[in-house]
N, C-alpha and C positions, 0 to 999 in steps of 0.2 A: 333444644332450640337456641339459636344465637340471641344474644342480648345486646344492649347498647355498647357494651365494652368489647364485644367480639362480633362485629358486623360481618355479614356474609362476604365472601370474596367477590368483588365487583368486576373481575376480569372479563367474564363473558359479556356483560353489558357494555363494557368499554370496547371490547373487540367488535361487537355488533354495531356500535356507534360509528366505528371507523370503516366498517366493511364496504359500504357503498362508495366511500372515498377511494379505497384501493381499486375497486372496479373502474371508477371513472378515470383514474390515472391511466390505466391500461387502455380504456376506450379512447381517450383523448390522444394518446401517443400513437395508436394505430390510425385513427382518423386523420391525424396530421402528417402521417407518412414518415414518422421518426425512425421506425425500425427498418423501413425500406431504404432510407437514406444511409443509415449506419451499416446496413448489410454490404453496401458497396465499399465503404472504408470507414474506420473510426474517425470521429470528428470532435473538435472542441465545441463547447456550447456557443461560442461566438461565431464560429464558422457555420454551424448548423443553423443558428438564428438568422444569419444572412441568407442562407439558401432557402429557408422555408417560405417566407420570412416569419420571424417572431421576435418578440421583445427578449433581449439576451438574458436579463435577470429572471424574468418569468419562466423562460425556457429552462434555465439552469435549475430552477426549483423542480420543474417537472422531470427533468433528466435525473436529478438526485433522488427523487421519489421512486423512479423506475429502478435505480440502483438498489434502493432499499427493498424493493419488491423482488429483487433478483431477476429482473428482466433485462437490465443493462449492467455493464461492469466498467470501472474506470481503468484507463490505460494512460498513466501520466495525466496530462491535461485534457485528454480526449475520452469520449464515451464509445463503447462498442457493444454489440449485441451479445447476449449470452447464447449458448446453444439452443436453449428453449425458445428464445425469441426468434432465432433464425429459422427454427423448424415450424413454429406455429403462428408467428406474428408478422411474417413477411409475405407480401403478395406474390413473390416469385417462387415460394416453396410449395412443392406438391402436397405437403401435409398441413398447409395453412388452414387456420380456422378464423381468418380475418372476416370472412363473410358473416359468420355468426356473431362475431364481436361487433361489426358495424350494424347488424340487425338489432343487437342488444342495445347499442348506443342510440340508434335512430328511432327505434320503435318500442322495444321492451322497456327502456328507461322511462318513457312517458306513460306507457300503459300501467306499469307498476306504481307510478306516482298516483294512480287512481284506484289503488287496491281497496281502500276503504269503501268506495262506492260499489266496487264489484262484490265485496262481501255483503254489503247491505242489500243489494238488489239481486245478487246471484246471477249476474250477466256480465259478458265481456265488455271491454271498454273501447272498442273500435269506434263506435258512434260518438260517445261523449268526447273522446280525445281527438279523433281525426275527422269526424263527420262522415265516415264511410259506412255504406250499407253493404250487405252481402258477406260471405265468408272471408276470413283472413287471407286465404291464398289468392283469391281473385284480385285483391288489391295489390299484391306484389307483382302480378303479371301485367300491370297496366303499361309498363314500358319495358323495352328490351334490357335496359341497364338494371332495373329493379328485379326483373325476373332472374337474370343471370346471378346477381348478387345473392338473392335468396337461395337459389339452388346451390351455389357454391358454399353458402353457409351450411346447408345440410350435408354437402359433400365432405367438408372438413371434419364435421362431427362423425360422419360415417366412416372415415378412414380410421378413426380411433376405435369405434365400437363394433363395426361389422365383422372383422376377423374373429373377435371373441364370441359374437352371437352365433356364427355358423359353426364354431368349434364346440359350442355348448353341448350338442348332442351328436351322435353318429348319424349322419345323413346319407351314408353311402348307399343305402337301399333305394334312394330316390333317383329318378332319371331326368325329370324336367321340372325346373323351378320357375315359377312366375312370381316376381316381386312386385306386388301391387303398390302403386304410389312410389315406385322405385327411384324416382328423381334421376340422379346421375349414374345410377347403376352400381354404386359402391358395394351393396350387399350381394348382388348377383356376381360381381367380379370376385369378391372374397370367397363366395361359395364355390364358384367354378375353379378358382385357384386351389382350394383345399380338396375338392372332389373331382378328380379327372374324368369321371363317368358322366358328370352332370352337364346338361344343357340349360341355359338360362334365358329368361325373357324379362325385360324391364318394361313394365306397363304403367304409363303415367299420361297425364294430359298432353295434348299435342304441343303446348307451349314449352314443355320440358324436353322434347325429343332432340332438338339440335344439340344441346349441351350433353345429353346422354350419349349421343353418337360420338361426340368429341372425346368424352372421357373413356367410354368403352373401347372405341377404336384405338386409343392409345395404350390399352392394357395388353397383357400377354395371353388373354383368353378371348379376344374379340371374335375369333372364329366360332365360338360356342355360345354367343349371346346375341339375341335379337332385341330390337327396340320396337315396341308396339304402342301406338297411341290410343287412348280411350279414357273414359270415366268409369271407375269401377262400380259406381252406384247405378249408372244407367246403361252401360254398354256390356256386350257379351264378353266373358272372360276367356283368355286363351286356354288351351288344353294344358293340364299340368297334373303331376302326382304330388306336388308340394307347392303350396302358396306361402309367401312370406308377407308379413305386415310389419314393417319397421317404423315405429313412431307414428302409426296411423290411428289405431283404435282410441288412443287417449285424446284425440281431437274431437270425438263425436259423442252424441248422446247414446244412451243404452238402446233406444229404438233403432237408431241408424246402425249401431254395431251389430245388433241382431239381424238386421236386414242384410248386411254385408256377409256375416258369417253363414247365414242360410244360403246365400248365393254361392259362396265358396264351397260349402258342403255339397250342394247340388252338382257342382261342376267336377268335383273330385271323384275318382274311382274309390271303391271300398279299399281301405288300407292306405289311402292317400293321407297326406299330412298338412298341417298348418303350423307355421313357425311365426310366433309373435315376439317382437322385440319391444319391450317397454320397461321402464324402471318400476319394479314391484315394491309396493308397500309391505312392511311386515304384517303378519296376521293380525296383530293387535293395533296396527297403524301407529306404533310408537316411533317409526323410522322407516327407512333411513332418511336423513335430512335432505338428500338430493331429491328423493321422491316427493317429500313434503313441498319443497320449493317448486318442483316441476308441476305439481298439482295446482298450486296457486298461479303459476304461469299459464296453465291451461284455463284457469278461471278468467284471467284478464284478457286472454288471447282468443279462446275458442269456445266450443260448446262442451268440452270434455273434462276429464280429470284422470288422475292416476288411480290404480286399483291394486288390491291384494291378489295373490295367486288364487285364493279361494273364490274371489269375485270373478276373475277371468274363467276359472273352472266352471262356475255356475253358468256363465254365458255360453261357454262351449258345449256344456252338456245340454242346454236348452235347444241347441241347434244341431244336435246329433253327433257331436264329437266325444270321444272317450280317450282313455290312456293319457290323461293330461299330466305332463311333467313340467316342473319349473326349475330353473337353475339361475342362481345369482352370479353375476360376473363382477370383476373388479373394473367396471367401466360405467359410463352413464346409462347403460341399458342392460337389462336382464333378458332371459330367453324363456319362452314357453313353447312346448311342442305338444300337439294333440293329433289324434288319428281318427279318421272317419270310420265309424263302426259298420 
């Protein structure tokens, strides 16, 4: 045991103390449009301050912090985007995750500020923070702008994770995939690009259809993907031999999950499959950190939480699925595949 002469290494505490500041630097720079401006051409702090506008000294501090975080680089007296910033932090990039960053800045930042209340009461923070009733998703669809921003947030994330999810297992035996809550169609696109025999359906609320059409129609597999509007809890599901649920189950209570899994099981033919994309907790729940933090995010945002593979397996077995396999990926999501017996 350490004593007063050899105190424990404080680095982890100091790193955590600064972690939220690092996030806010990136959030602020995206929100102010700094990366978009610098993508056009490198600029000095003075010139950029004039264009934004912003206080020159304060902006210089923010730009220098972005250099320290390896989001910007100096070129003489000017600042320029790094390749990472160009790919993920610019509104013109097809791989941007600015939607999720703005969602984190505008909503998650405030919800996480009420984490103590969520832990004490075991409920999300939408009502206490924003005064909103109803599920999280309905509040993002109140305006066309907020709807598009939220869906693009999920799209940017999907471009990173969906190719790994559809490659986790050999899906070549399946002929028709229906991605429930498929948003912009990123998972269906990735699946159809990997499996040339596959036909895809993106099934989501009517409010998501226009952007889904826009994204899917711009892909090289548009001729094999349909967009179908509906609510997977209340409407009939399209015909499929493989259903996908990407970041869906972690939003809901166990009761609602079982209802949805039973509905999918009933719709599938024998031998049909269900592909679940969630971040899996380790069996002893000692990690990974991403899953721990995501589970807390579900606490402040939704009705759900993250689970272990064994917990998903139990839910799947209760609803008639077997041959459950799980695979961890080097991405924000892992993959689970189960087969109707």
